[in-house]
C-alpha positions in Angstrom: 0.0 0.0 0.0 1.4 3.3 -1.1 1.8 6.0 1.6 -0.3 9.1 1.2 1.6 12.2 0.0 2.8 14.5 2.7 0.6 17.5 3.6 2.2 20.8 2.7 0.9 23.7 4.8 0.8 26.9 2.9 1.2 30.2 4.8 -1.7 32.6 4.5 -0.7 35.5 2.3 -0.9 39.0 3.9 -0.2 42.0 1.8 2.3 44.6 3.0 1.0 47.7 4.8 1.5 49.9 1.7 -0.6 47.6 -0.5 -3.4 49.6 -2.3 -6.1 47.3 -0.8 -5.3 48.1 2.8 -3.4 51.3 2.5 -6.4 53.4 3.5 -7.2 51.2 6.5 -3.6 51.4 7.7 -3.5 55.2 7.3 -6.9 55.5 9.1 -5.6 53.4 12.0 -2.4 55.3 12.3 -4.2 58.6 12.1 -6.5 57.6 14.9 -3.5 56.6 17.0 -1.8 59.9 16.4 -5.0 61.8 17.4 -5.3 59.7 20.6 -1.7 60.4 21.4 -2.1 64.1 20.9 -5.3 64.1 23.0 -3.5 62.3 25.9 -0.6 64.7 25.6 -2.9 67.7 25.8 -4.6 66.2 28.8 -1.3 65.5 30.6 0.0 69.0 29.8 -3.2 70.5 31.1 -3.1 68.5 34.3 0.6 69.2 35.0 0.2 72.9 34.1 -2.8 73.4 36.4 -1.2 71.5 39.3 2.2 73.2 39.1 0.7 76.6 38.5 -1.2 76.3 41.8 2.0 76.5 43.8 4.2 78.3 41.4 6.2 81.3 42.9 3.9 82.1 45.8 6.3 84.7 47.1 5.6 86.7 43.9 2.0 87.3 45.1 2.5 88.3 48.7 1.4 91.8 47.9 -2.1 90.4 47.9 -1.8 89.3 51.5 -3.3 91.6 54.1 -1.2 92.2 57.2 -2.5 94.5 60.0 -0.1 96.7 61.9 -1.0 97.7 65.5 1.4 100.5 66.7 0.8 100.7 70.5 4.2 102.5 70.9 3.6 105.7 69.0 7.3 106.7 69.6 10.6 106.8 67.8 11.2 103.1 67.1 7.5 102.2 66.8 7.0 105.0 64.3 10.2 104.1 62.4 9.2 100.5 62.1 5.7 101.4 61.1 7.0 103.8 58.4 9.5 101.3 57.1 6.9 98.6 56.8 4.3 100.8 55.1 6.9 101.9 52.6 7.5 98.4 51.3 5.2 96.7 48.8 5.9 93.2 49.8 2.6 92.9 51.6 -0.7 94.8 51.7 -0.1 96.7 55.0 -3.1 98.0 56.9 -2.6 100.2 59.9 -5.3 99.6 62.5 -4.5 100.7 66.1 -8.1 99.8 67.2 -7.3 96.1 67.2 -7.3 95.0 70.9 -7.7 91.3 70.4 -5.5 90.1 67.5 -6.6 86.4 67.7 -10.3 87.3 67.5 -9.5 89.7 64.6 -7.8 86.9 62.7 -10.6 84.5 63.4 -13.0 86.9 61.8 -10.9 86.8 58.6 -9.6 90.4 59.2 -6.0 89.7 58.1 -3.6 86.9 57.7 -1.2 88.3 60.2 -1.4 91.0 62.9 1.9 92.7 63.7 1.7 94.3 67.1 4.3 96.8 68.3 3.9 96.8 72.1 3.4 99.9 74.2 6.5 101.7 75.6 8.6 99.8 73.1 11.0 102.7 72.5 11.2 103.8 76.1 12.1 100.3 77.4 14.5 99.8 74.5 16.4 103.0 75.3 16.5 102.2 79.0 18.0 98.8 78.3 20.7 100.4 76.2 21.6 102.9 78.9 21.6 100.3 81.7 23.2 97.5 79.7 20.3 95.3 80.7 18.9 92.7 78.3 16.0 93.9 76.2 13.0 91.5 76.5 10.2 93.2 74.5 9.6 92.1 71.0 7.2 92.7 68.1 4.4 90.1 68.2 3.3 88.2 65.1 -0.1 86.7 65.5 -1.4 84.2 62.9 -3.6 81.2 62.3 -1.7 78.2 61.0 -4.8 76.1 60.7 -6.1 78.6 58.1 -3.6 77.3 55.6 -0.4 75.5 56.6 1.5 76.1 53.4 0.3 79.7 53.0 1.2 80.7 56.6 4.7 79.1 56.1 5.4 81.3 53.1 3.9 84.5 54.6 5.8 84.2 57.9 9.1 83.4 56.2 8.8 86.5 54.0 7.7 88.6 56.9 10.6 87.6 59.0 13.0 88.4 56.2 11.5 91.9 55.9 11.9 92.5 59.6 15.5 91.5 59.5 16.2 94.0 56.7 14.4 96.8 58.5 16.5 96.1 61.6 19.4 97.8 59.9 17.5 101.0 59.4 16.2 101.1 63.0 19.7 100.4 64.3 21.2 103.3 62.3 18.5 105.7 63.6 19.2 104.5 67.2 22.9 105.2 66.9 22.3 108.7 65.5 19.8 109.9 68.1 20.6 108.3 71.4 23.7 108.8 73.6 25.0 105.4 74.5 27.0 104.1 77.4 29.2 102.0 75.2 30.9 100.3 78.1 27.6 98.8 79.3 25.5 98.4 76.1 24.8 95.0 74.7 26.1 95.3 71.1 24.0 92.4 69.9 20.8 94.3 70.9 22.2 97.4 69.2 22.9 95.7 65.9 19.4 94.0 65.9 17.0 96.2 68.0 13.9 94.5 66.7 13.2 90.9 67.8 9.9 89.2 67.2 7.8 86.5 68.8 5.0 84.4 67.3 1.5 83.6 68.5 -0.1 80.7 66.6 -3.8 80.6 67.6 -4.6 77.3 65.8 -1.4 75.3 65.4 -1.3 72.3 63.2 0.4 69.7 65.5 1.3 67.5 62.6 1.9 68.9 59.1 0.6 65.7 57.5 -2.9 66.5 58.9 -3.1 69.4 56.5 -3.6 66.8 53.8 -7.0 66.0 55.4 -8.1 69.3 54.0 -6.5 68.9 50.6 -5.4 65.5 49.2 -8.0 63.7 51.3 -10.7 65.6 49.4 -9.2 64.7 46.0 -9.0 61.0 47.0 -12.7 61.3 48.1 -13.4 62.4 44.5 -11.7 59.3 43.1 -13.6 57.1 45.5 -16.8 58.8 44.4 -16.1 57.8 40.8 -15.3 54.2 41.8 -18.5 54.0 43.9 -20.6 55.4 41.0 -19.2 52.9 38.5 -20.0 50.0 40.9 -23.5 51.5 41.3 -24.0 51.4 37.5 -22.7 47.8 37.3 -25.1 46.7 40.0 -28.3 48.2 38.6 -27.8 47.5 34.9 -28.9 43.8 35.1 -32.1 44.9 36.7 -33.3 46.9 33.7 -36.4 45.4 32.3 -36.9 43.0 35.2 -38.3 45.4 37.8 -40.1 48.8 37.4 -38.0 51.9 36.8 -38.9 53.6 40.0 -37.7 50.6 42.0 -34.3 50.7 40.2 -34.0 54.4 41.0 -34.8 53.8 44.6 -32.3 51.0 44.9 -29.6 53.1 43.2 -30.1 56.1 45.5 -30.2 53.8 48.6 -26.9 52.3 47.5 -25.4 55.8 46.9 -26.4 56.9 50.4 -24.9 53.8 52.0 -21.7 53.9 49.9 -21.0 57.5 50.7 -21.9 57.0 54.3 -19.5 54.1 54.8 -16.6 55.6 52.8 -16.7 58.9 54.6 -16.7 57.1 57.9 -13.6 55.2 56.9 -11.8 58.4 56.0 -12.7 60.0 59.4 -11.5 56.8 61.2 -8.2 57.0 59.4 -7.7 60.6 60.6 -8.4 59.5 64.2 -5.9 56.7 63.7 -3.2 59.2 62.7 -3.9 61.3 65.8 -6.2 64.1 64.4 -7.6 66.3 67.1 -10.9 67.7 65.9 -11.8 71.2 67.0 -15.5 70.1 66.8 -16.3 66.4 67.0 -15.5 63.2 65.1 -19.2 63.0 64.1 -19.2 66.5 62.7 -16.2 65.7 60.4 -17.8 62.4 59.4 -21.1 64.1 58.4 -19.3 66.8 56.6 -17.3 64.3 54.5 -20.5 62.4 53.8 -22.0 65.6 52.4 -18.9 66.3 50.3 -18.8 62.8 48.8 -22.6 62.9 48.1 -22.0 66.1 46.2 -19.1 64.6 44.2 -21.1 61.5 43.5 -23.9 63.3 41.7 -21.6 65.7 39.8 -19.7 62.7 38.3 -23.0 60.9 37.7 -24.0 63.7 35.3 -20.6 63.6 33.7 -20.8 59.9 33.0 -24.4 60.2 31.6 -23.2 62.9 29.2 -19.7 61.9 28.3 -20.1 58.1 28.6 -16.9 56.4 27.4 -15.1 59.8 27.2 -15.4 60.1 31.0 -12.0 58.3 31.3 -10.4 61.4 29.7 -12.7 64.1 31.2 -12.8 63.1 34.8 -9.0 63.6 35.5 -9.2 67.1 34.1 -12.3 67.9 36.2 -10.6 66.6 39.3 -7.3 68.3 38.9 -8.9 71.6 37.9 -11.2 71.7 40.9 -8.3 70.7 43.2 -5.8 73.2 41.8 -8.4 76.1 42.1 -9.7 75.0 45.5 -6.8 76.8 47.5 -5.8 73.4 48.8 -2.2 73.7 47.8 -1.8 77.5 48.3 -4.3 80.2 49.2 -5.8 82.2 46.4 -3.9 85.3 47.6 -0.6 83.5 46.7 -1.7 82.3 43.3 -2.4 83.7 39.9 -5.7 85.5 39.6 -6.9 82.7 37.3 -7.2 80.3 40.3 -9.8 82.4 41.9 -12.4 80.8 39.7 -12.3 77.9 42.1 -14.6 79.9 44.5 -17.5 78.9 42.3 -16.8 75.1 42.5 -17.7 72.8 45.4 -14.1 71.6 46.2 -13.0 75.2 47.2 -15.8 75.3 49.8 -15.2 71.8 50.9 -11.5 72.6 51.6 -12.3 75.8 53.5 -15.0 74.2 55.6 -12.8 71.2 56.4 -10.1 73.5 57.8 -12.6 75.1 60.1 -14.0 71.8 61.3 -10.6 70.1 61.7 -8.5 73.0 63.0 -11.1 75.6 64.1 -9.8 78.4 61.8 -11.7 81.1 60.0 -15.3 80.0 60.4 -16.9 83.2 59.1 -17.9 81.5 55.8 -18.8 78.1 57.2 -22.5 78.6 56.5 -21.8 79.7 52.9 -19.5 76.7 52.4 -22.0 74.2 53.6 -24.8 76.0 51.7 -22.9 75.8 48.4 -22.3 72.0 48.9 -25.9 71.4 49.7 -27.1 73.4 46.7 -24.7 71.6 44.4 -25.9 68.2 45.8 -29.6 69.1 45.4 -29.2 70.5 41.9 -27.3 67.6 40.5 -29.6 65.1 42.3 -32.6 66.6 40.6 -31.0 66.9 37.2 -29.7 63.3 37.3 -33.1 62.0 38.4 -34.9 63.8 35.5 -32.3 62.6 33.0 -32.6 59.0 34.4 -36.3 58.9 33.9 -36.2 60.7 30.6 -33.6 58.3 29.3 -35.7 55.4 30.4 -38.7 56.9 28.6 -36.7 57.2 25.4 -35.5 53.6 25.7 -39.1 52.4 26.2 -40.3 54.5 23.3 -37.7 52.9 21.1 -38.8 49.5 22.2 -42.4 50.3 21.4 -41.4 51.5 18.0 -39.5 48.3 17.3 -42.4 46.2 18.4 -44.8 48.2 16.2 -42.5 47.9 13.2 -42.5 44.1 13.8 -46.3 44.0 13.5 -46.2 46.2 10.4 -43.7 43.9 8.8 -45.7 40.9 9.6 -48.8 42.5 8.1 -46.9 43.3 4.9 -45.7 39.7 4.6 -49.2 38.3 5.2 -50.7 40.7 2.7 -48.4 39.3 0.1 -49.6 35.8 0.9 -53.2 36.8 0.9 -53.7 36.9 4.7 -53.8 39.8 7.2 -53.9 40.3 10.9 -57.1 42.0 12.0 -57.1 45.0 14.3 -58.0 43.0 17.3 -55.0 40.6 16.9 -52.7 43.5 16.3 -53.7 45.2 19.5 -53.4 41.9 21.3 -49.9 41.5 20.1 -48.9 45.0 21.1 -50.6 44.8 24.5 -48.5 41.7 25.2 -45.4 43.9 25.2 -46.6 46.1 28.1 -47.3 45.6 31.8 -50.7 44.1 32.7 -51.8 47.4 34.3 -51.3 49.4 31.1 -53.7 49.9 28.3 -53.4 50.1 24.5 -54.0 53.8 24.6 -51.0 54.2 26.9 -49.0 52.3 24.4 -50.0 54.4 21.5 -49.2 57.6 23.5 -45.7 56.2 24.1 -46.0 56.5 27.9 -46.3 52.8 28.6 -43.8 50.5 30.3 -42.2 48.1 27.9 -39.7 45.5 29.0 -37.2 43.6 26.8 -38.5 40.3 28.2 -42.0 41.2 27.2 -41.0 42.2 23.7 -39.2 38.9 23.3 -42.3 37.0 24.3 -44.4 39.1 21.9 -42.1 38.4 19.0 -42.2 34.7 19.8 -45.9 34.8 19.9 -46.0 36.6 16.6 -43.7 33.9 15.0 -46.1 31.2 16.3 -49.0 33.1 14.8 -47.2 33.3 11.5 -46.6 29.5 11.5 -50.3 28.8 12.3 -51.4 31.2 9.6 -49.1 29.6 7.0 -50.5 26.2 7.9 -54.1 27.4 7.4 -53.2 28.9 4.1 -51.6 25.7 2.9 -54.6 23.7 4.1 -57.0 26.1 2.3 -55.1 25.9 -0.9 -55.2 22.1 -0.7 -59.0 22.3 -0.3 -59.3 24.9 -3.1 -60.5 27.5 -0.7 -59.1 30.9 0.4 -59.3 31.9 4.0 -59.4 35.6 4.4 
């Protein structure tokens, strides 16, 4: 027996990428790839530019920072220091000798820093020079570190540098106007007549806790997106199986539970790291719940509108709101562009969080909470309306598809000499709606149509077609026509 010939496998022929048959497809694919790359590059540059610009050169904007001067001395050195400070343009100086309680003035958002020149400052200074005694009085700098940790660090550093430079002018004036006992004078005091002390009314015990008012809110935004995606995944299989209002109720219940649990977890983490709440743990928890609920509904609208493009849009929205929220630097130390953040919820969330956590600047707490509540309510209503409207459009399309199926069936049967009467047509259409709906509801496009019902209706129609065909064949066989 002769062996069969060996099987020779031939490789499939693929034309090269410049072949005229596939050249257009190759160029189209490459063009789409280039456009996607350019889009990603633009997104990355936008994110990096906004984030870096939020903290770029804060010392160049210190002239926007209000600093109050309280001159209780009203004498040579006090007036000299006051004049020297007012002649500089480093800060926006405001002379206000009526301030008697600097901490309370700062708490009322009067100024970022209150510089107080104590009473009898000149007299005691001259006396110490004559007697050779150490000079103990100093200029007092009162500020609120909890108002903005990074911002206060920049402001106090620049202010101290200004005072050191002004010291030289005050020392020169002292040498030219006061007879000194050079054998007893303390030359270190003479060279630097102005010393300063600091009063921090709301210290941030741990610098990392400042992230609870900044990065923590950005992470909350990311968690909101994740929770919303899980919500969509959970409710999609229920479409067509239960009424729409029940799906809506389940979704909103899940949203409340999800935001409630996640916000609690964030508050617990802060306690774990040693946060000392100026109010209570519960106040911070409920506040974070409100913030996450607000983020949740904002991103729900973005997903409903942008759909698959949400992957590209959501990072831009998040970084834009974070950069303009004064979380990294206060608006006074940023470019004027970043002041637009006052109209977005994250700015008010950051400011309210600083007050709840550190107890600083609560003059706008009501405004901050009000803005968050208004944003939440507005997007909740808009999303609810769009949800039911989208469901209405989907049902309308299903009704149209079922109606077209009946029309096509009638056309086929008219070609074969048979038709579906009006009663059978309405019976078929009514089988696609809930039992508590009428045919008039269906015709007005306000009925509830479910995919499972439509499938059953189409199966019933196919069965009717088979029966009708059988009747036609039987009638032809008997030389009769059944109309």
